[in-house]
VMD Tcl script that draws the C-alpha trace (Angstrom):
set ca {
  {-15.68 1.61 -27.62}
  {-12.31 3.19 -26.73}
  {-12.91 6.06 -29.18}
  {-16.28 6.77 -27.51}
  {-14.67 6.75 -24.08}
  {-11.94 9.16 -25.18}
  {-14.55 11.40 -26.83}
  {-16.53 11.58 -23.59}
  {-13.42 12.48 -21.58}
  {-12.50 15.20 -24.09}
  {-16.04 16.67 -24.07}
  {-16.18 16.64 -20.25}
  {-12.75 18.25 -20.15}
  {-14.03 20.96 -22.50}
  {-17.09 21.57 -20.35}
  {-14.85 21.79 -17.27}
  {-12.83 24.53 -18.97}
  {-15.93 26.32 -20.21}
  {-17.27 26.38 -16.64}
  {-14.04 27.98 -15.42}
  {-14.27 30.56 -18.24}
  {-17.84 31.44 -17.24}
  {-16.86 31.74 -13.58}
  {-13.88 33.92 -14.57}
  {-16.20 36.30 -16.43}
  {-18.16 36.89 -13.22}
  {-15.58 36.56 -10.44}
  {-12.02 37.84 -10.23}
  {-10.67 36.59 -6.91}
  {-10.78 32.84 -7.10}
  {-8.75 29.91 -8.33}
  {-10.04 26.67 -9.75}
  {-8.69 23.25 -10.54}
  {-10.47 20.28 -12.03}
  {-10.12 16.90 -13.63}
  {-12.30 15.04 -16.06}
  {-13.18 11.48 -16.89}
  {-15.77 9.70 -19.01}
  {-18.52 10.26 -16.42}
  {-18.07 14.00 -15.93}
  {-15.65 16.19 -14.06}
  {-14.63 17.31 -10.61}
  {-14.25 21.02 -10.00}
  {-12.45 22.53 -7.03}
  {-13.11 26.19 -6.33}
  {-10.86 28.23 -4.07}
  {-12.72 31.40 -3.21}
  {-16.10 32.72 -2.17}
  {-18.39 31.40 -4.88}
  {-21.68 29.90 -3.81}
  {-22.94 26.45 -4.77}
  {-25.76 28.09 -6.73}
  {-23.30 30.21 -8.70}
  {-21.17 27.17 -9.55}
  {-24.25 25.24 -10.72}
  {-25.38 28.25 -12.73}
  {-21.92 28.53 -14.34}
  {-21.93 24.84 -15.33}
  {-25.38 25.21 -16.87}
  {-24.44 28.45 -18.69}
  {-21.21 26.88 -20.01}
  {-23.22 23.88 -21.22}
  {-25.80 26.09 -22.98}
  {-23.17 28.30 -24.59}
  {-21.19 25.32 -25.87}
  {-24.36 23.74 -27.23}
  {-25.05 27.01 -29.06}
  {-21.63 26.86 -30.73}
  {-19.15 28.60 -28.42}
  {-16.65 25.78 -28.86}
  {-13.67 28.01 -28.04}
  {-14.73 27.86 -24.38}
  {-13.30 24.32 -24.27}
  {-9.72 25.60 -24.47}
  {-8.15 27.14 -21.36}
  {-4.64 28.61 -21.17}
  {-4.01 27.17 -17.70}
  {-4.91 23.60 -18.60}
  {-2.65 20.81 -17.42}
  {-1.93 20.04 -21.08}
  {-0.35 23.49 -21.48}
  {1.54 23.16 -18.20}
  {2.82 19.70 -19.13}
  {3.90 20.92 -22.57}
  {5.72 23.85 -20.98}
  {7.46 21.68 -18.39}
  {8.50 19.10 -21.00}
  {9.87 21.66 -23.42}
  {11.74 23.52 -20.66}
  {13.28 20.29 -19.34}
  {14.32 19.20 -22.83}
  {15.80 22.64 -23.57}
  {17.88 22.57 -20.41}
  {18.98 18.97 -20.98}
  {19.98 19.71 -24.57}
  {22.05 22.70 -23.43}
  {23.92 20.60 -20.88}
  {24.45 17.76 -23.36}
  {25.76 20.16 -26.00}
  {28.20 21.72 -23.54}
  {29.34 18.29 -22.37}
  {30.14 17.35 -25.97}
  {31.74 20.71 -26.66}
  {34.07 20.19 -23.69}
  {34.60 16.53 -24.69}
  {33.56 15.36 -21.23}
  {32.19 11.85 -20.68}
  {30.08 12.92 -17.71}
  {28.59 15.99 -16.12}
  {31.08 18.12 -14.23}
  {31.10 21.50 -12.56}
  {32.86 22.96 -15.61}
  {30.11 21.61 -17.90}
  {27.41 22.87 -15.57}
  {28.89 26.36 -15.35}
  {29.62 26.46 -19.07}
  {26.10 25.45 -20.02}
  {24.15 27.42 -17.45}
  {23.74 30.72 -19.40}
  {22.71 28.85 -22.54}
  {20.38 26.59 -20.54}
  {18.67 29.60 -18.97}
  {18.16 31.23 -22.36}
  {16.92 27.95 -23.85}
  {14.44 27.49 -21.01}
  {13.16 31.08 -21.34}
  {12.72 30.60 -25.09}
  {10.91 27.29 -24.51}
  {8.60 28.97 -21.97}
  {7.64 31.54 -24.60}
  {7.01 29.12 -27.47}
  {5.54 26.26 -25.44}
  {2.38 28.07 -24.36}
  {0.85 28.41 -27.85}
  {2.05 24.91 -28.70}
  {0.39 23.56 -25.53}
  {-2.85 25.37 -26.34}
  {-2.83 23.84 -29.83}
  {-2.13 20.35 -28.44}
  {-4.94 20.83 -25.95}
  {-7.40 21.92 -28.66}
  {-6.47 19.02 -30.91}
  {-6.06 16.15 -28.44}
  {-7.36 16.71 -24.91}
  {-10.57 18.77 -25.22}
  {-13.57 18.85 -27.52}
  {-15.78 21.91 -27.93}
  {-18.66 20.05 -29.59}
  {-20.67 18.43 -26.79}
  {-22.67 16.43 -29.35}
  {-25.51 14.58 -27.57}
  {-24.07 15.08 -24.09}
  {-26.49 16.10 -21.36}
  {-25.97 17.28 -17.80}
  {-27.10 14.72 -15.26}
  {-26.15 16.28 -11.92}
  {-24.10 18.96 -10.21}
  {-23.45 18.26 -6.56}
  {-21.06 19.37 -3.84}
  {-18.62 16.76 -2.56}
  {-16.14 16.69 0.28}
  {-12.80 18.28 -0.72}
  {-10.08 15.64 -0.92}
  {-6.56 15.89 0.55}
  {-5.33 16.57 -3.02}
  {-7.81 19.46 -3.23}
  {-6.38 20.86 0.00}
  {-2.85 20.54 -1.43}
  {-3.87 22.42 -4.59}
  {-5.53 25.03 -2.36}
  {-2.19 25.65 -0.71}
  {-0.32 25.70 -4.04}
  {-2.79 27.84 -5.98}
  {-3.63 30.37 -3.30}
  {-0.60 30.31 -1.03}
  {-3.01 29.37 1.74}
  {-4.74 32.75 1.48}
  {-8.07 31.23 0.41}
  {-9.49 29.14 3.23}
  {-12.72 28.44 1.37}
  {-12.20 25.31 -0.76}
  {-15.32 23.76 -2.25}
  {-15.52 20.72 -4.47}
  {-18.19 19.70 -6.93}
  {-18.86 16.64 -9.03}
  {-20.55 17.26 -12.38}
  {-21.97 14.13 -13.98}
  {-22.89 13.90 -17.65}
  {-24.52 11.28 -19.85}
  {-24.01 10.38 -23.54}
}
mol new
graphics top color blue
foreach p $ca { graphics top sphere $p radius 0.5 }
foreach p [lrange $ca 0 end-1] q [lrange $ca 1 end] { graphics top cylinder $p $q radius 0.2 }
display resetview
């Protein structure tokens, strides 16, 4: 039961990403953000893309994945990649400060430790930013998305009212430059 639930979430997450890939092939000036669960996914579009074009992109992504384009399930801007990057950067910085604290034989953080560790911490974070992206993509492909939709079918694609969280992401993703936020709920079965 739990394995089936997780499989559905992973397949919906993959279809969410595939939809964003299809939209990205056709439109250049938009941002998107989504989240998936076992019933489907929500998709927030920030830009001038019509409801018909979003529905068409979902259907095209579904068809292409069903025909074997499993790679569409993986997206470089997925939250899995962002979380991996943030975790690795935080750990790199923390390790640099801890190492410097030990090197200076200090029992707690001090200004001397902070200043001594800062160049190393910056380099460690930059290195982690470089290596974390491919690691995050691999983690995503292995654990959080599935490119094989199996027996999944589309049930509905409908516009919904953008939530306050959608409005917050609109501000973060577009700097407030895109006033056109639209939200959709895609429901799947099986």
